[in-house]
C-alpha positions as CSV (number, residue, x, y, z in Angstrom):
1,X,-34.0,4.1,40.0
2,X,-35.4,6.8,37.8
3,X,-36.3,9.0,41.2
4,X,-32.6,8.8,42.3
5,X,-31.6,9.8,38.6
6,X,-34.0,12.7,38.9
7,X,-32.6,13.5,42.5
8,X,-28.9,13.6,40.9
9,X,-30.3,15.4,37.8
10,X,-31.8,18.3,39.7
11,X,-29.8,18.0,42.9
12,X,-32.7,17.8,44.9
13,X,-31.3,16.5,48.3
14,X,-27.9,15.2,46.6
15,X,-24.9,17.3,44.9
16,X,-26.3,17.9,41.5
17,X,-24.3,15.4,39.0
18,X,-25.5,14.8,35.2
19,X,-23.1,12.1,35.0
20,X,-24.4,10.2,38.1
21,X,-27.7,10.8,36.8
22,X,-27.0,9.1,33.6
23,X,-25.4,6.1,35.2
24,X,-29.2,5.6,37.2
25,X,-31.0,6.6,34.1
26,X,-29.0,3.8,32.3
27,X,-29.7,1.2,34.6
28,X,-33.5,2.0,34.6
29,X,-33.3,1.8,30.8
30,X,-31.7,-1.5,30.8
31,X,-34.8,-2.8,33.1
32,X,-37.0,-1.0,30.1
33,X,-38.3,1.6,32.6
34,X,-39.8,4.5,30.7
35,X,-38.2,7.1,32.8
36,X,-35.0,5.7,31.9
37,X,-35.4,6.3,28.2
38,X,-36.6,9.8,28.6
39,X,-33.7,10.7,30.9
40,X,-31.0,9.4,28.4
41,X,-33.0,10.9,25.6
42,X,-33.0,14.3,27.5
43,X,-29.3,13.7,28.3
44,X,-28.4,13.2,24.6
45,X,-30.5,16.0,23.2
46,X,-29.3,18.7,25.6
47,X,-25.8,17.4,26.4
48,X,-26.4,16.8,29.9
49,X,-23.4,14.8,31.0
50,X,-22.7,13.5,27.7
51,X,-21.9,15.0,24.2
52,X,-25.2,16.2,22.1
53,X,-26.4,13.7,20.1
54,X,-29.6,14.3,18.5
55,X,-29.9,11.0,16.6
56,X,-29.1,9.2,20.1
57,X,-31.9,11.4,21.7
58,X,-34.4,10.6,19.2
59,X,-33.3,7.1,19.4
60,X,-34.2,6.8,23.1
61,X,-37.1,8.9,22.6
62,X,-38.6,6.2,20.3
63,X,-37.9,3.7,23.1
64,X,-40.0,5.9,25.2
65,X,-42.6,6.1,22.7
66,X,-42.9,2.3,22.3
67,X,-42.9,1.2,26.1
68,X,-45.2,0.4,28.5
69,X,-48.8,0.2,28.5
70,X,-49.2,3.6,26.9
71,X,-47.2,2.6,24.0
72,X,-47.3,4.7,20.8
73,X,-47.8,3.7,17.2
74,X,-45.8,6.1,14.6
75,X,-49.3,7.6,13.9
76,X,-49.2,9.0,17.4
77,X,-45.5,10.1,18.1
78,X,-44.5,13.1,16.5
79,X,-41.0,12.1,15.7
80,X,-42.1,9.6,13.4
81,X,-44.9,12.3,11.9
82,X,-41.5,14.7,11.1
83,X,-39.6,12.6,9.2
84,X,-38.7,15.2,6.5
85,X,-37.8,18.1,9.1
86,X,-35.3,16.1,11.8
87,X,-34.2,19.7,13.0
88,X,-37.6,20.9,13.6
89,X,-38.4,17.5,15.7
90,X,-34.9,18.2,17.5
91,X,-36.1,21.7,18.4
92,X,-39.2,21.2,19.5
93,X,-38.2,18.3,21.8
94,X,-35.5,20.5,23.3
95,X,-38.3,22.9,24.2
96,X,-40.1,20.0,25.4
97,X,-37.6,18.3,27.7
98,X,-36.6,21.7,29.2
99,X,-40.4,23.1,30.1
100,X,-42.4,19.9,30.4
101,X,-43.3,19.1,34.0
102,X,-44.7,15.9,34.4
103,X,-42.6,12.8,35.9
104,X,-40.2,11.2,33.6
105,X,-41.8,8.3,31.4
106,X,-45.1,9.3,32.9
107,X,-48.4,8.6,30.8
108,X,-49.0,12.5,31.4
109,X,-45.6,13.1,29.5
110,X,-46.9,10.8,26.8
111,X,-49.7,12.8,26.4
112,X,-47.7,16.1,26.2
113,X,-45.9,14.4,23.3
114,X,-48.6,13.5,21.4
115,X,-50.3,17.1,21.7
116,X,-46.9,18.7,20.5
117,X,-46.3,16.4,17.5
118,X,-50.1,15.7,16.1
119,X,-49.9,13.9,13.1
């Protein structure tokens, strides 16, 4: 599901549609796929197919941080490390989701988040 969502998101071999991508990310998230959480967080953070909503983005990215065999605790995931500066956390996350090249929800992506938000 996440692979299909990414194809829609980027327009890889299929018409680009953030709305369709979000439907597939939502299906993946319902099945607790980390890539679904990331896709929905990115959409909310940057306004891809949905209105921008920083709080919703942080909620999805927290789910990503807490999911799967690579689950992160609050000391590891930086959004929790920056409670005094949500604006800074959102600005850093915007840059991260724009430039990170790891597959959505992958352990490489989780490691990149850890390095971005050291506690």
